[in-house]
VOBADREN-837292 format. One record per atom (N, C-alpha, C): residue in three letters; x, y, z. Coordinates in steps of 0.1 Angstrom, whole numbers, padded with zeros to 4 digits, always signed. Layout:
VOBADREN-837292
ALAXYZ...
END
This chain:
VOBADREN-837292
MET+0198-0133+0643MET+0203-0128+0628MET+0191-0126+0621GLN+0182-0136+0615GLN+0173-0132+0605GLN+0164-0125+0611GLU+0159-0124+0625GLU+0148-0117+0631GLU+0152-0102+0630ALA+0166-0098+0632ALA+0169-0086+0633ALA+0167-0081+0619ALA+0172-0086+0607ALA+0170-0084+0593ALA+0157-0082+0589ALA+0148-0090+0594ALA+0132-0090+0593ALA+0127-0076+0599ARG+0133-0073+0610ARG+0127-0063+0618ARG+0132-0048+0612SER+0145-0050+0604SER+0149-0038+0598SER+0141-0034+0586LEU+0138-0045+0578LEU+0131-0047+0566LEU+0118-0042+0567ARG+0111-0047+0579ARG+0096-0040+0581ARG+0098-0025+0585ARG+0109-0022+0593ARG+0110-0007+0597ARG+0112+0002+0582GLY+0119-0004+0574GLY+0123+0003+0564GLY+0110+0004+0554LEU+0102-0005+0553LEU+0089-0006+0544LEU+0080+0003+0551GLU+0077+0004+0564GLU+0070+0014+0573GLU+0076+0028+0568ARG+0087+0031+0567ARG+0091+0046+0562ARG+0087+0049+0550LEU+0084+0040+0538LEU+0084+0041+0526LEU+0068+0043+0522ARG+0060+0037+0533ARG+0047+0036+0530ARG+0040+0050+0528PRO+0042+0061+0534PRO+0038+0075+0532PRO+0042+0079+0517LEU+0055+0075+0512LEU+0059+0077+0499LEU+0050+0071+0488ALA+0045+0059+0490ALA+0038+0049+0483ALA+0023+0055+0480LYS+0019+0062+0492LYS+0007+0071+0490LYS+0004+0086+0484ASN+0018+0088+0482ASN+0020+0101+0475ASN+0017+0099+0459LYS+0007+0109+0457LYS+0001+0108+0444LYS+0011+0112+0431THR+0019+0121+0435THR+0029+0126+0427THR+0040+0115+0424LEU+0042+0109+0433LEU+0053+0098+0430LEU+0045+0087+0424ARG+0033+0083+0428ARG+0027+0073+0422ARG+0022+0074+0407TYR+0018+0086+0405TYR+0013+0089+0391TYR+0023+0098+0383GLY+0030+0106+0389GLY+0037+0117+0381GLY+0052+0111+0378VAL+0058+0105+0383VAL+0071+0099+0381VAL+0068+0087+0369PRO+0059+0081+0370PRO+0058+0070+0356PRO+0056+0079+0344MET+0045+0087+0347MET+0042+0097+0334MET+0056+0102+0329MET+0062+0110+0337MET+0075+0116+0332MET+0085+0105+0326LEU+0086+0093+0333LEU+0095+0084+0326LEU+0088+0080+0312LEU+0076+0079+0311LEU+0069+0074+0299LEU+0073+0085+0287ILE+0073+0097+0294ILE+0072+0108+0283ILE+0087+0111+0277ILE+0096+0109+0287ILE+0111+0111+0283ILE+0116+0099+0276GLY+0110+0087+0279GLY+0115+0075+0271GLY+0110+0075+0260GLY+0097+0079+0260GLY+0091+0079+0245GLY+0100+0092+0236SER+0103+0101+0241SER+0110+0112+0232SER+0122+0103+0226PHE+0131+0097+0235PHE+0143+0090+0229PHE+0138+0078+0219GLY+0128+0073+0222GLY+0123+0061+0214GLY+0119+0066+0200LEU+0112+0078+0201LEU+0108+0084+0189LEU+0120+0087+0180ARG+0130+0094+0187ARG+0143+0100+0180ARG+0149+0088+0174GLU+0151+0077+0177GLU+0157+0063+0173GLU+0148+0060+0159PHE+0136+0060+0161PHE+0128+0055+0149PHE+0128+0066+0138THR+0128+0079+0142THR+0130+0087+0133THR+0140+0087+0124GLN+0154+0085+0131GLN+0164+0082+0125GLN+0168+0070+0117ILE+0160+0060+0120ILE+0159+0049+0111ILE+0151+0051+0099ARG+0141+0059+0100ARG+0132+0064+0088ARG+0142+0071+0077TYR+0149+0081+0081TYR+0154+0090+0075TYR+0168+0080+0069ASP+0175+0072+0075ASP+0186+0066+0072ASP+0180+0057+0058ALA+0168+0051+0060ALA+0163+0042+0049ALA+0159+0049+0038GLN+0153+0061+0038GLN+0152+0072+0027GLN+0164+0073+0020LYS+0175+0077+0029LYS+0187+0081+0020LYS+0192+0068+0012LEU+0191+0056+0019LEU+0195+0045+0012LEU+0188+0041+0000HIS+0175+0043+0000HIS+0164+0041-0012HIS+0167+0050-0022SER+0170+0064-0019SER+0174+0072-0032SER+0187+0070-0036LYS+0198+0065-0030LYS+0208+0060-0036LYS+0207+0050-0044LEU+0199+0042-0040LEU+0197+0027-0049LEU+0187+0033-0060ALA+0179+0041-0058ALA+0172+0044-0070ALA+0180+0052-0079GLY+0189+0060-0075GLY+0198+0069-0086GLY+0207+0059-0093LYS+0211+0048-0087LYS+0222+0036-0093LYS+0213+0030-0103ILE+0199+0025-0099ILE+0193+0018-0109ILE+0188+0026-0122PHE+0183+0040-0120PHE+0181+0049-0129PHE+0195+0050-0140ALA+0205+0051-0134ALA+0219+0052-0141ALA+0219+0039-0151MET+0217+0029-0142MET+0220+0014-0151MET+0211+0015-0164MET+0196+0017-0162MET+0187+0019-0170MET+0191+0029-0182TRP+0197+0039-0178TRP+0199+0051-0188TRP+0211+0045-0196ARG+0221+0039-0190ARG+0233+0033-0197ARG+0226+0022-0208GLY+0216+0014-0203GLY+0212+0005-0211GLY+0202+0010-0223ILE+0196+0022-0221ILE+0188+0027-0233ILE+0199+0033-0244ASN+0207+0042-0237ASN+0219+0047-0246ASN+0226+0037-0254ALA+0228+0025-0248ALA+0237+0013-0255ALA+0228+0007-0265GLN+0215+0007-0264GLN+0207+0001-0277GLN+0203+0010-0287GLY+0205+0021-0284GLY+0202+0033-0293GLY+0198+0045-0290SER+0190+0054-0296SER+0186+0068-0294SER+0176+0067-0282GLY+0167+0057-0283GLY+0155+0058-0272GLY+0151+0044-0270LEU+0142+0043-0263LEU+0135+0032-0255LEU+0125+0026-0266ARG+0125+0016-0271ARG+0116+0009-0281ARG+0106+0001-0277ALA+0093+0000-0279ALA+0083-0009-0277ALA+0086-0024-0279GLU+0092-0026-0293GLU+0094-0037-0298GLU+0103-0047-0290GLY+0113-0041-0285GLY+0123-0051-0275GLY+0117-0054-0263ALA+0107-0046-0256ALA+0100-0049-0244ALA+0090-0060-0247TRP+0084-0058-0258TRP+0072-0069-0260TRP+0078-0080-0267SER+0089-0082-0272SER+0093-0093-0277SER+0100-0104-0263GLY+0106-0096-0255GLY+0107-0104-0241GLY+0095-0109-0237ALA+0083-0099-0235ALA+0073-0105-0227ALA+0064-0114-0235ALA+0063-0116-0249ALA+0058-0124-0257ALA+0066-0137-0254ALA+0078-0140-0253ALA+0086-0151-0251ALA+0083-0159-0237VAL+0076-0150-0229VAL+0073-0155-0213VAL+0059-0160-0215LEU+0051-0152-0223LEU+0035-0156-0221LEU+0031-0166-0230PRO+0024-0175-0227PRO+0019-0186-0236PRO+0013-0184-0248
END
C-alpha cells in the first residue's frame, strides 16, 4: 500500500518537473502575485491614511471651537497677561 502511494507520488512529481523548469511559471507567477498583492495592500494603507486625516480634521475643529468659546467667554480677545500668569506660576 505504501509502495503504491510512493510510486504515484514519484510519478506525479515527474510530471511536474517540466513545469518547475518553465521560466514563466518560475518567475512570472510570483511577480504577478507580488504586483496584485501590493496593489491591494497599498489600497488598504491609503484608506487608513485618509481615515486618519478625516479624524484629525474633526478633532482640530472641535479643539478650535472649544478655544474660541473660551476666548469669547473671557472677553473680547486673547490677552497675554492671562497666559503669562499661568506660566509664571509653573516656572520657578
